[in-house]
A tleap script that builds the chain and sets N, CA, C and O, in Angstrom:
source leaprc.protein.ff14SB
mol = sequence {
  NMET ILE ASP SER VAL ARG VAL ASP ARG TRP
  LEU TRP THR ALA ARG PHE TYR LYS THR ARG
  ARG LEU ALA LEU GLU ALA VAL VAL GLY GLY
  LYS VAL HIE VAL SER GLY HIE ARG VAL LYS
  PRO GLY ARG ARG VAL SER VAL GLY ASP GLU
  LEU CYS LEU ASN ARG ALA GLY ILE GLU MET
  THR ILE VAL ILE CYS GLY LEU SER THR GLN
  ARG GLY PRO ALA SER SER ALA GLN GLN LEU
  TYR ARG GLU THR GLU ASP SER CYS GLN LEU
  ARG GLN SER GLN ILE GLU GLN ARG ARG LEU
  ILE SER GLN PRO ALA PRO ARG PRO ASP ARG
  ARG PRO GLY LYS LYS ASP ARG ARG ASP ILE
  ALA ARG PHE ARG GLY CHIE
}
set mol.1.N position { -35.862 129.221 -127.069 }
set mol.1.CA position { -34.656 129.966 -127.414 }
set mol.1.C position { -34.981 130.994 -128.497 }
set mol.1.O position { -35.708 130.692 -129.444 }
set mol.2.N position { -34.456 132.179 -128.362 }
set mol.2.CA position { -34.713 133.275 -129.282 }
set mol.2.C position { -33.639 133.272 -130.366 }
set mol.2.O position { -32.449 133.171 -130.067 }
set mol.3.N position { -34.067 133.382 -131.640 }
set mol.3.CA position { -33.108 133.430 -132.753 }
set mol.3.C position { -32.702 134.857 -133.084 }
set mol.3.O position { -31.538 135.118 -133.390 }
set mol.4.N position { -33.655 135.784 -133.025 }
set mol.4.CA position { -33.367 137.178 -133.355 }
set mol.4.C position { -34.330 138.094 -132.617 }
set mol.4.O position { -35.405 137.676 -132.185 }
set mol.5.N position { -33.924 139.353 -132.480 }
set mol.5.CA position { -34.701 140.365 -131.757 }
set mol.5.C position { -34.583 141.667 -132.538 }
set mol.5.O position { -33.579 141.913 -133.206 }
set mol.6.N position { -35.613 142.492 -132.449 }
set mol.6.CA position { -35.543 143.820 -133.077 }
set mol.6.C position { -34.390 144.610 -132.458 }
set mol.6.O position { -34.139 144.527 -131.255 }
set mol.7.N position { -33.701 145.371 -133.294 }
set mol.7.CA position { -32.518 146.092 -132.813 }
set mol.7.C position { -32.884 147.122 -131.744 }
set mol.7.O position { -32.138 147.287 -130.779 }
set mol.8.N position { -34.005 147.812 -131.890 }
set mol.8.CA position { -34.373 148.805 -130.878 }
set mol.8.C position { -34.710 148.137 -129.544 }
set mol.8.O position { -34.387 148.672 -128.483 }
set mol.9.N position { -35.347 146.993 -129.593 }
set mol.9.CA position { -35.682 146.288 -128.360 }
set mol.9.C position { -34.425 145.735 -127.695 }
set mol.9.O position { -34.301 145.776 -126.471 }
set mol.10.N position { -33.490 145.216 -128.498 }
set mol.10.CA position { -32.254 144.686 -127.924 }
set mol.10.C position { -31.450 145.790 -127.243 }
set mol.10.O position { -30.900 145.573 -126.163 }
set mol.11.N position { -31.375 146.974 -127.861 }
set mol.11.CA position { -30.648 148.096 -127.259 }
set mol.11.C position { -31.262 148.484 -125.920 }
set mol.11.O position { -30.544 148.867 -124.996 }
set mol.12.N position { -32.574 148.388 -125.810 }
set mol.12.CA position { -33.257 148.693 -124.554 }
set mol.12.C position { -32.973 147.622 -123.512 }
set mol.12.O position { -32.695 147.949 -122.358 }
set mol.13.N position { -33.038 146.337 -123.897 }
set mol.13.CA position { -32.797 145.268 -122.926 }
set mol.13.C position { -31.349 145.233 -122.477 }
set mol.13.O position { -31.059 144.840 -121.347 }
set mol.14.N position { -30.423 145.643 -123.361 }
set mol.14.CA position { -29.005 145.671 -123.009 }
set mol.14.C position { -28.632 146.944 -122.244 }
set mol.14.O position { -27.467 147.158 -121.910 }
set mol.15.N position { -29.631 147.781 -121.972 }
set mol.15.CA position { -29.478 148.989 -121.157 }
set mol.15.C position { -28.578 150.057 -121.768 }
set mol.15.O position { -27.887 150.777 -121.048 }
set mol.16.N position { -28.588 150.158 -123.095 }
set mol.16.CA position { -27.893 151.265 -123.740 }
set mol.16.C position { -28.772 152.507 -123.724 }
set mol.16.O position { -28.265 153.629 -123.753 }
set mol.17.N position { -30.092 152.311 -123.676 }
set mol.17.CA position { -31.044 153.415 -123.625 }
set mol.17.C position { -32.051 153.136 -122.519 }
set mol.17.O position { -32.406 151.986 -122.260 }
set mol.18.N position { -32.505 154.201 -121.875 }
set mol.18.CA position { -33.372 154.068 -120.717 }
set mol.18.C position { -34.783 153.608 -121.081 }
set mol.18.O position { -35.426 152.895 -120.310 }
set mol.19.N position { -35.264 154.018 -122.261 }
set mol.19.CA position { -36.594 153.612 -122.706 }
set mol.19.C position { -36.513 153.077 -124.128 }
set mol.19.O position { -35.552 153.334 -124.853 }
set mol.20.N position { -37.550 152.323 -124.513 }
set mol.20.CA position { -37.597 151.822 -125.884 }
set mol.20.C position { -37.766 152.974 -126.855 }
set mol.20.O position { -37.275 152.914 -127.982 }
set mol.21.N position { -38.445 154.007 -126.434 }
set mol.21.CA position { -38.643 155.181 -127.286 }
set mol.21.C position { -37.301 155.837 -127.620 }
set mol.21.O position { -37.074 156.219 -128.768 }
set mol.22.N position { -36.421 155.970 -126.643 }
set mol.22.CA position { -35.097 156.548 -126.895 }
set mol.22.C position { -34.275 155.649 -127.815 }
set mol.22.O position { -33.546 156.144 -128.675 }
set mol.23.N position { -34.384 154.350 -127.645 }
set mol.23.CA position { -33.682 153.413 -128.518 }
set mol.23.C position { -34.203 153.528 -129.944 }
set mol.23.O position { -33.421 153.529 -130.895 }
set mol.24.N position { -35.510 153.625 -130.095 }
set mol.24.CA position { -36.122 153.774 -131.405 }
set mol.24.C position { -35.651 155.054 -132.083 }
set mol.24.O position { -35.307 155.040 -133.265 }
set mol.25.N position { -35.632 156.163 -131.342 }
set mol.25.CA position { -35.203 157.444 -131.898 }
set mol.25.C position { -33.728 157.411 -132.303 }
set mol.25.O position { -33.346 158.032 -133.295 }
set mol.26.N position { -32.904 156.695 -131.549 }
set mol.26.CA position { -31.489 156.588 -131.889 }
set mol.26.C position { -31.308 155.819 -133.203 }
set mol.26.O position { -30.490 156.200 -134.041 }
set mol.27.N position { -32.069 154.743 -133.378 }
set mol.27.CA position { -31.963 153.952 -134.599 }
set mol.27.C position { -32.466 154.763 -135.788 }
set mol.27.O position { -31.814 154.798 -136.832 }
set mol.28.N position { -33.614 155.412 -135.643 }
set mol.28.CA position { -34.182 156.224 -136.725 }
set mol.28.C position { -33.249 157.393 -137.053 }
set mol.28.O position { -33.132 157.786 -138.214 }
set mol.29.N position { -32.595 157.942 -136.046 }
set mol.29.CA position { -31.698 159.080 -136.242 }
set mol.29.C position { -30.346 158.715 -136.815 }
set mol.29.O position { -29.515 159.602 -137.010 }
set mol.30.N position { -30.092 157.451 -137.093 }
set mol.30.CA position { -28.830 157.051 -137.711 }
set mol.30.C position { -27.685 156.887 -136.738 }
set mol.30.O position { -26.526 156.883 -137.151 }
set mol.31.N position { -27.980 156.749 -135.450 }
set mol.31.CA position { -26.929 156.601 -134.442 }
set mol.31.C position { -26.506 155.150 -134.258 }
set mol.31.O position { -25.539 154.872 -133.548 }
set mol.32.N position { -27.223 154.218 -134.893 }
set mol.32.CA position { -26.937 152.802 -134.744 }
set mol.32.C position { -26.724 152.189 -136.123 }
set mol.32.O position { -27.537 152.377 -137.027 }
set mol.33.N position { -25.620 151.452 -136.277 }
set mol.33.CA position { -25.323 150.750 -137.522 }
set mol.33.C position { -25.067 149.284 -137.199 }
set mol.33.O position { -24.397 148.964 -136.217 }
set mol.34.N position { -25.601 148.397 -138.029 }
set mol.34.CA position { -25.374 146.966 -137.890 }
set mol.34.C position { -24.501 146.531 -139.052 }
set mol.34.O position { -24.881 146.692 -140.211 }
set mol.35.N position { -23.343 145.985 -138.750 }
set mol.35.CA position { -22.373 145.547 -139.758 }
set mol.35.C position { -22.037 146.670 -140.739 }
set mol.35.O position { -21.854 146.432 -141.933 }
set mol.36.N position { -21.959 147.896 -140.220 }
set mol.36.CA position { -21.559 149.039 -141.030 }
set mol.36.C position { -22.673 149.685 -141.829 }
set mol.36.O position { -22.417 150.638 -142.564 }
set mol.37.N position { -23.901 149.201 -141.711 }
set mol.37.CA position { -25.016 149.750 -142.475 }
set mol.37.C position { -26.051 150.356 -141.543 }
set mol.37.O position { -26.357 149.810 -140.483 }
set mol.38.N position { -26.588 151.511 -141.970 }
set mol.38.CA position { -27.663 152.142 -141.217 }
set mol.38.C position { -28.896 151.251 -141.305 }
set mol.38.O position { -29.183 150.691 -142.363 }
set mol.39.N position { -29.627 151.117 -140.202 }
set mol.39.CA position { -30.755 150.185 -140.166 }
set mol.39.C position { -32.023 150.879 -139.699 }
set mol.39.O position { -31.999 152.005 -139.202 }
set mol.40.N position { -33.134 150.167 -139.874 }
set mol.40.CA position { -34.424 150.622 -139.368 }
set mol.40.C position { -34.679 149.928 -138.031 }
set mol.40.O position { -34.041 148.918 -137.735 }
set mol.41.N position { -35.597 150.449 -137.220 }
set mol.41.CA position { -35.845 149.860 -135.893 }
set mol.41.C position { -36.309 148.410 -135.930 }
set mol.41.O position { -36.056 147.669 -134.981 }
set mol.42.N position { -36.968 147.989 -136.980 }
set mol.42.CA position { -37.475 146.633 -137.065 }
set mol.42.C position { -36.444 145.609 -137.499 }
set mol.42.O position { -36.756 144.421 -137.580 }
set mol.43.N position { -35.239 146.035 -137.776 }
set mol.43.CA position { -34.171 145.121 -138.225 }
set mol.43.C position { -33.896 144.107 -137.131 }
set mol.43.O position { -33.739 144.469 -135.965 }
set mol.44.N position { -33.839 142.841 -137.504 }
set mol.44.CA position { -33.588 141.765 -136.555 }
set mol.44.C position { -32.082 141.590 -136.384 }
set mol.44.O position { -31.339 141.577 -137.366 }
set mol.45.N position { -31.640 141.458 -135.154 }
set mol.45.CA position { -30.234 141.190 -134.859 }
set mol.45.C position { -30.143 139.837 -134.187 }
set mol.45.O position { -31.079 139.396 -133.520 }
set mol.46.N position { -29.010 139.183 -134.369 }
set mol.46.CA position { -28.799 137.874 -133.760 }
set mol.46.C position { -27.400 137.828 -133.161 }
set mol.46.O position { -26.619 138.768 -133.310 }
set mol.47.N position { -27.095 136.746 -132.494 }
set mol.47.CA position { -25.799 136.582 -131.842 }
set mol.47.C position { -24.694 136.635 -132.906 }
set mol.47.O position { -24.786 135.983 -133.946 }
set mol.48.N position { -23.662 137.414 -132.627 }
set mol.48.CA position { -22.539 137.552 -133.541 }
set mol.48.C position { -22.580 138.815 -134.380 }
set mol.48.O position { -21.576 139.167 -134.997 }
set mol.49.N position { -23.714 139.509 -134.422 }
set mol.49.CA position { -23.805 140.757 -135.179 }
set mol.49.C position { -22.974 141.840 -134.501 }
set mol.49.O position { -22.825 141.859 -133.279 }
set mol.50.N position { -22.433 142.745 -135.325 }
set mol.50.CA position { -21.608 143.837 -134.819 }
set mol.50.C position { -22.396 145.139 -134.924 }
set mol.50.O position { -22.869 145.494 -136.003 }
set mol.51.N position { -22.535 145.839 -133.824 }
set mol.51.CA position { -23.260 147.105 -133.780 }
set mol.51.C position { -22.295 148.244 -133.510 }
set mol.51.O position { -21.383 148.128 -132.690 }
set mol.52.N position { -22.510 149.344 -134.211 }
set mol.52.CA position { -21.768 150.582 -133.950 }
set mol.52.C position { -22.770 151.592 -133.404 }
set mol.52.O position { -23.757 151.918 -134.063 }
set mol.53.N position { -22.508 152.083 -132.200 }
set mol.53.CA position { -23.398 153.042 -131.542 }
set mol.53.C position { -22.691 154.378 -131.405 }
set mol.53.O position { -21.483 154.433 -131.173 }
set mol.54.N position { -23.444 155.443 -131.549 }
set mol.54.CA position { -22.931 156.775 -131.300 }
set mol.54.C position { -23.818 157.396 -130.245 }
set mol.54.O position { -24.933 157.832 -130.533 }
set mol.55.N position { -23.319 157.436 -129.017 }
set mol.55.CA position { -24.077 157.998 -127.903 }
set mol.55.C position { -23.363 159.226 -127.391 }
set mol.55.O position { -22.252 159.142 -126.866 }
set mol.56.N position { -24.008 160.366 -127.546 }
set mol.56.CA position { -23.471 161.655 -127.069 }
set mol.56.C position { -22.100 161.940 -127.675 }
set mol.56.O position { -21.220 162.484 -127.007 }
set mol.57.N position { -21.923 161.569 -128.949 }
set mol.57.CA position { -20.665 161.842 -129.636 }
set mol.57.C position { -19.565 160.847 -129.350 }
set mol.57.O position { -18.460 160.998 -129.869 }
set mol.58.N position { -19.822 159.847 -128.553 }
set mol.58.CA position { -18.831 158.819 -128.250 }
set mol.58.C position { -19.237 157.537 -128.962 }
set mol.58.O position { -20.339 157.025 -128.768 }
set mol.59.N position { -18.335 157.029 -129.784 }
set mol.59.CA position { -18.639 155.850 -130.588 }
set mol.59.C position { -18.199 154.574 -129.881 }
set mol.59.O position { -17.154 154.523 -129.233 }
set mol.60.N position { -19.035 153.543 -130.028 }
set mol.60.CA position { -18.743 152.232 -129.468 }
set mol.60.C position { -19.012 151.187 -130.538 }
set mol.60.O position { -19.964 151.312 -131.309 }
set mol.61.N position { -18.180 150.161 -130.585 }
set mol.61.CA position { -18.417 149.015 -131.446 }
set mol.61.C position { -18.547 147.804 -130.544 }
set mol.61.O position { -17.637 147.479 -129.781 }
set mol.62.N position { -19.690 147.138 -130.638 }
set mol.62.CA position { -19.947 145.996 -129.773 }
set mol.62.C position { -20.351 144.793 -130.609 }
set mol.62.O position { -20.834 144.932 -131.732 }
set mol.63.N position { -20.148 143.618 -130.047 }
set mol.63.CA position { -20.565 142.365 -130.657 }
set mol.63.C position { -21.626 141.746 -129.757 }
set mol.63.O position { -21.440 141.646 -128.545 }
set mol.64.N position { -22.730 141.334 -130.351 }
set mol.64.CA position { -23.829 140.754 -129.586 }
set mol.64.C position { -23.465 139.332 -129.173 }
set mol.64.O position { -23.133 138.497 -130.015 }
set mol.65.N position { -23.531 139.065 -127.875 }
set mol.65.CA position { -23.210 137.735 -127.327 }
set mol.65.C position { -24.451 136.993 -126.857 }
set mol.65.O position { -24.404 135.775 -126.683 }
set mol.66.N position { -25.554 137.690 -126.648 }
set mol.66.CA position { -26.774 137.059 -126.175 }
set mol.66.C position { -27.988 137.885 -126.535 }
set mol.66.O position { -27.883 139.080 -126.813 }
set mol.67.N position { -29.143 137.241 -126.528 }
set mol.67.CA position { -30.390 137.915 -126.868 }
set mol.67.C position { -31.364 137.815 -125.702 }
set mol.67.O position { -31.376 136.835 -124.957 }
set mol.68.N position { -32.177 138.851 -125.567 }
set mol.68.CA position { -33.202 138.860 -124.543 }
set mol.68.C position { -34.299 139.804 -124.989 }
set mol.68.O position { -34.048 140.768 -125.711 }
set mol.69.N position { -35.509 139.522 -124.557 }
set mol.69.CA position { -36.626 140.419 -124.858 }
set mol.69.C position { -37.113 141.137 -123.618 }
set mol.69.O position { -37.958 142.028 -123.706 }
set mol.70.N position { -36.589 140.758 -122.459 }
set mol.70.CA position { -36.987 141.395 -121.209 }
set mol.70.C position { -35.812 142.134 -120.609 }
set mol.70.O position { -34.689 141.631 -120.571 }
set mol.71.N position { -36.092 143.332 -120.144 }
set mol.71.CA position { -35.061 144.147 -119.508 }
set mol.71.C position { -34.840 143.626 -118.089 }
set mol.71.O position { -35.786 143.490 -117.312 }
set mol.72.N position { -33.599 143.340 -117.766 }
set mol.72.CA position { -33.274 142.824 -116.451 }
set mol.72.C position { -32.274 143.709 -115.746 }
set mol.72.O position { -32.084 144.861 -116.138 }
set mol.73.N position { -31.632 143.196 -114.713 }
set mol.73.CA position { -30.629 143.983 -114.004 }
set mol.73.C position { -29.399 144.245 -114.876 }
set mol.73.O position { -29.166 143.552 -115.866 }
set mol.74.N position { -28.631 145.239 -114.497 }
set mol.74.CA position { -27.466 145.639 -115.280 }
set mol.74.C position { -26.455 144.511 -115.401 }
set mol.74.O position { -25.789 144.386 -116.429 }
set mol.75.N position { -26.332 143.691 -114.369 }
set mol.75.CA position { -25.358 142.603 -114.420 }
set mol.75.C position { -25.704 141.599 -115.519 }
set mol.75.O position { -24.809 141.087 -116.190 }
set mol.76.N position { -26.986 141.317 -115.708 }
set mol.76.CA position { -27.359 140.394 -116.782 }
set mol.76.C position { -27.318 141.079 -118.137 }
set mol.76.O position { -27.072 140.422 -119.149 }
set mol.77.N position { -27.557 142.392 -118.180 }
set mol.77.CA position { -27.496 143.127 -119.442 }
set mol.77.C position { -26.069 143.165 -119.986 }
set mol.77.O position { -25.879 143.150 -121.202 }
set mol.78.N position { -25.072 143.214 -119.118 }
set mol.78.CA position { -23.682 143.241 -119.559 }
set mol.78.C position { -23.250 141.923 -120.183 }
set mol.78.O position { -22.258 141.879 -120.911 }
set mol.79.N position { -23.983 140.847 -119.907 }
set mol.79.CA position { -23.665 139.546 -120.495 }
set mol.79.C position { -24.158 139.442 -121.939 }
set mol.79.O position { -23.802 138.495 -122.640 }
set mol.80.N position { -24.969 140.396 -122.393 }
set mol.80.CA position { -25.538 140.337 -123.736 }
set mol.80.C position { -24.594 140.841 -124.815 }
set mol.80.O position { -24.860 140.631 -125.999 }
set mol.81.N position { -23.504 141.495 -124.450 }
set mol.81.CA position { -22.593 142.065 -125.448 }
set mol.81.C position { -21.182 142.121 -124.904 }
set mol.81.O position { -20.938 141.964 -123.708 }
set mol.82.N position { -20.248 142.354 -125.839 }
set mol.82.CA position { -18.873 142.663 -125.446 }
set mol.82.C position { -18.366 143.752 -126.383 }
set mol.82.O position { -18.681 143.758 -127.573 }
set mol.83.N position { -17.591 144.657 -125.843 }
set mol.83.CA position { -17.033 145.755 -126.628 }
set mol.83.C position { -15.696 145.325 -127.206 }
set mol.83.O position { -14.910 144.663 -126.527 }
set mol.84.N position { -15.429 145.695 -128.455 }
set mol.84.CA position { -14.162 145.325 -129.081 }
set mol.84.C position { -13.021 146.124 -128.451 }
set mol.84.O position { -13.235 147.203 -127.899 }
set mol.85.N position { -11.819 145.585 -128.543 }
set mol.85.CA position { -10.644 146.248 -127.950 }
set mol.85.C position { -10.386 147.610 -128.591 }
set mol.85.O position { -10.109 148.582 -127.889 }
set mol.86.N position { -10.474 147.687 -129.917 }
set mol.86.CA position { -10.246 148.959 -130.609 }
set mol.86.C position { -11.263 150.006 -130.160 }
set mol.86.O position { -10.922 151.170 -129.950 }
set mol.87.N position { -12.505 149.578 -130.017 }
set mol.87.CA position { -13.561 150.488 -129.600 }
set mol.87.C position { -13.307 151.001 -128.188 }
set mol.87.O position { -13.510 152.182 -127.905 }
set mol.88.N position { -12.865 150.120 -127.313 }
set mol.88.CA position { -12.602 150.509 -125.926 }
set mol.88.C position { -11.495 151.565 -125.862 }
set mol.88.O position { -11.615 152.549 -125.132 }
set mol.89.N position { -10.422 151.361 -126.624 }
set mol.89.CA position { -9.319 152.320 -126.640 }
set mol.89.C position { -9.751 153.644 -127.249 }
set mol.89.O position { -9.406 154.709 -126.738 }
set mol.90.N position { -10.515 153.579 -128.353 }
set mol.90.CA position { -10.996 154.789 -129.002 }
set mol.90.C position { -11.930 155.568 -128.077 }
set mol.90.O position { -11.842 156.793 -127.989 }
set mol.91.N position { -12.815 154.863 -127.395 }
set mol.91.CA position { -13.749 155.504 -126.473 }
set mol.91.C position { -13.009 156.188 -125.331 }
set mol.91.O position { -13.356 157.306 -124.952 }
set mol.92.N position { -11.993 155.530 -124.777 }
set mol.92.CA position { -11.213 156.128 -123.689 }
set mol.92.C position { -10.493 157.390 -124.162 }
set mol.92.O position { -10.430 158.379 -123.432 }
set mol.93.N position { -9.948 157.359 -125.386 }
set mol.93.CA position { -9.256 158.546 -125.904 }
set mol.93.C position { -10.247 159.683 -126.158 }
set mol.93.O position { -9.918 160.846 -125.925 }
set mol.94.N position { -11.462 159.363 -126.634 }
set mol.94.CA position { -12.474 160.397 -126.841 }
set mol.94.C position { -12.896 161.023 -125.522 }
set mol.94.O position { -13.083 162.237 -125.443 }
set mol.95.N position { -13.045 160.214 -124.497 }
set mol.95.CA position { -13.414 160.733 -123.179 }
set mol.95.C position { -12.303 161.627 -122.641 }
set mol.95.O position { -12.577 162.681 -122.067 }
set mol.96.N position { -11.056 161.213 -122.822 }
set mol.96.CA position { -9.921 162.014 -122.360 }
set mol.96.C position { -9.857 163.348 -123.104 }
set mol.96.O position { -9.602 164.383 -122.488 }
set mol.97.N position { -10.087 163.339 -124.427 }
set mol.97.CA position { -10.080 164.577 -125.197 }
set mol.97.C position { -11.175 165.522 -124.722 }
set mol.97.O position { -10.948 166.724 -124.590 }
set mol.98.N position { -12.352 164.984 -124.467 }
set mol.98.CA position { -13.444 165.815 -123.962 }
set mol.98.C position { -13.097 166.426 -122.616 }
set mol.98.O position { -13.409 167.587 -122.352 }
set mol.99.N position { -12.450 165.639 -121.767 }
set mol.99.CA position { -12.081 166.135 -120.448 }
set mol.99.C position { -11.087 167.274 -120.565 }
set mol.99.O position { -11.195 168.270 -119.849 }
set mol.100.N position { -10.112 167.134 -121.468 }
set mol.100.CA position { -9.106 168.176 -121.640 }
set mol.100.C position { -9.690 169.440 -122.261 }
set mol.100.O position { -9.296 170.551 -121.906 }
set mol.101.N position { -10.619 169.272 -123.179 }
set mol.101.CA position { -11.229 170.435 -123.834 }
set mol.101.C position { -12.090 171.213 -122.853 }
set mol.101.O position { -12.140 172.442 -122.911 }
set mol.102.N position { -12.752 170.526 -121.972 }
set mol.102.CA position { -13.690 171.192 -121.075 }
set mol.102.C position { -13.043 171.690 -119.783 }
set mol.102.O position { -13.725 171.845 -118.770 }
set mol.103.N position { -11.738 171.940 -119.810 }
set mol.103.CA position { -11.092 172.507 -118.629 }
set mol.103.C position { -11.728 173.863 -118.346 }
set mol.103.O position { -11.892 174.670 -119.261 }
set mol.104.N position { -12.080 174.117 -117.120 }
set mol.104.CA position { -12.779 175.363 -116.816 }
set mol.104.C position { -11.893 176.586 -117.043 }
set mol.104.O position { -10.687 176.557 -116.798 }
set mol.105.N position { -12.519 177.653 -117.514 }
set mol.105.CA position { -11.824 178.925 -117.711 }
set mol.105.C position { -11.610 179.578 -116.346 }
set mol.105.O position { -12.395 179.355 -115.424 }
set mol.106.N position { -10.569 180.368 -116.211 }
set mol.106.CA position { -10.348 181.027 -114.916 }
set mol.106.C position { -11.507 181.967 -114.587 }
set mol.106.O position { -11.990 182.703 -115.448 }
set mol.107.N position { -11.935 181.930 -113.350 }
set mol.107.CA position { -13.048 182.761 -112.906 }
set mol.107.C position { -12.521 183.981 -112.157 }
set mol.107.O position { -11.522 183.898 -111.442 }
set mol.108.N position { -13.188 185.095 -112.326 }
set mol.108.CA position { -12.759 186.287 -111.573 }
set mol.108.C position { -13.009 186.097 -110.078 }
set mol.108.O position { -13.828 185.275 -109.669 }
set mol.109.N position { -12.290 186.870 -109.279 }
set mol.109.CA position { -12.417 186.766 -107.830 }
set mol.109.C position { -13.754 187.284 -107.316 }
set mol.109.O position { -14.244 186.831 -106.281 }
set mol.110.N position { -14.345 188.233 -108.040 }
set mol.110.CA position { -15.608 188.817 -107.587 }
set mol.110.C position { -16.474 189.167 -108.790 }
set mol.110.O position { -16.003 189.189 -109.927 }
set mol.111.N position { -17.751 189.440 -108.518 }
set mol.111.CA position { -18.675 189.852 -109.565 }
set mol.111.C position { -18.378 191.292 -109.955 }
set mol.111.O position { -17.884 192.059 -109.129 }
set mol.112.N position { -18.670 191.678 -111.203 }
set mol.112.CA position { -18.411 193.066 -111.601 }
set mol.112.C position { -19.315 194.040 -110.854 }
set mol.112.O position { -20.504 193.786 -110.657 }
set mol.113.N position { -18.731 195.145 -110.448 }
set mol.113.CA position { -19.495 196.193 -109.769 }
set mol.113.C position { -20.132 197.130 -110.792 }
set mol.113.O position { -20.114 196.861 -111.994 }
set mol.114.N position { -20.695 198.237 -110.296 }
set mol.114.CA position { -21.405 199.165 -111.175 }
set mol.114.C position { -20.462 199.799 -112.194 }
set mol.114.O position { -20.803 199.915 -113.371 }
set mol.115.N position { -19.289 200.203 -111.747 }
set mol.115.CA position { -18.319 200.809 -112.656 }
set mol.115.C position { -17.821 199.775 -113.669 }
set mol.115.O position { -17.656 200.084 -114.849 }
set mol.116.N position { -17.584 198.552 -113.200 }
set mol.116.CA position { -17.134 197.493 -114.107 }
set mol.116.C position { -18.182 197.216 -115.188 }
set mol.116.O position { -17.836 197.026 -116.354 }
set mol.117.N position { -19.458 197.192 -114.802 }
set mol.117.CA position { -20.532 196.950 -115.772 }
set mol.117.C position { -20.598 198.077 -116.792 }
set mol.117.O position { -20.837 197.832 -117.974 }
set mol.118.N position { -20.389 199.302 -116.345 }
set mol.118.CA position { -20.373 200.441 -117.281 }
set mol.118.C position { -19.213 200.325 -118.247 }
set mol.118.O position { -19.365 200.602 -119.437 }
set mol.119.N position { -18.055 199.919 -117.751 }
set mol.119.CA position { -16.889 199.738 -118.624 }
set mol.119.C position { -17.140 198.625 -119.649 }
set mol.119.O position { -16.775 198.757 -120.817 }
set mol.120.N position { -17.755 197.544 -119.209 }
set mol.120.CA position { -18.073 196.441 -120.120 }
set mol.120.C position { -19.053 196.912 -121.187 }
set mol.120.O position { -18.880 196.606 -122.367 }
set mol.121.N position { -20.086 197.656 -120.779 }
set mol.121.CA position { -21.077 198.164 -121.741 }
set mol.121.C position { -20.429 199.122 -122.723 }
set mol.121.O position { -20.745 199.097 -123.913 }
set mol.122.N position { -19.523 199.969 -122.241 }
set mol.122.CA position { -18.822 200.893 -123.112 }
set mol.122.C position { -17.938 200.138 -124.106 }
set mol.122.O position { -17.853 200.510 -125.276 }
set mol.123.N position { -17.291 199.091 -123.637 }
set mol.123.CA position { -16.432 198.282 -124.494 }
set mol.123.C position { -17.244 197.581 -125.594 }
set mol.123.O position { -16.806 197.493 -126.741 }
set mol.124.N position { -18.422 197.089 -125.229 }
set mol.124.CA position { -19.277 196.420 -126.206 }
set mol.124.C position { -19.966 197.390 -127.160 }
set mol.124.O position { -20.502 196.982 -128.190 }
set mol.125.N position { -19.950 198.671 -126.814 }
set mol.125.CA position { -20.554 199.678 -127.679 }
set mol.125.C position { -22.027 199.920 -127.418 }
set mol.125.O position { -22.754 200.350 -128.313 }
set mol.126.N position { -22.475 199.649 -126.204 }
set mol.126.CA position { -23.887 199.873 -125.851 }
set mol.126.C position { -24.084 201.219 -125.256 }
set mol.126.O position { -25.206 201.579 -124.900 }
savepdb mol mol.pdb
quit
């Protein structure tokens, strides 16, 4: 039975990052906090620890439910943690805000012709 695992290795086995190198870079870059404190990659985590992750600007708070040193299928990786209710709601609202912000701008019906390009250049002062 495993008592503790390095935080970068656990993030890799739980499939939060595709490679151990990416997990290591996330921890070194300050994207991972254990119990509210920034940690180093060698920090040992155990069952019951609370991790805060920032992946692509979306924050997650998870509680470690299991430990593993080997990366397995996604179904077994999901058994290693659970996301808190507050984190789940916050994450959904962040995703919704991103979706609303990234609404596409209206596109013109056609590409600018030669006269249109000249008008644009004149407008820009070229």
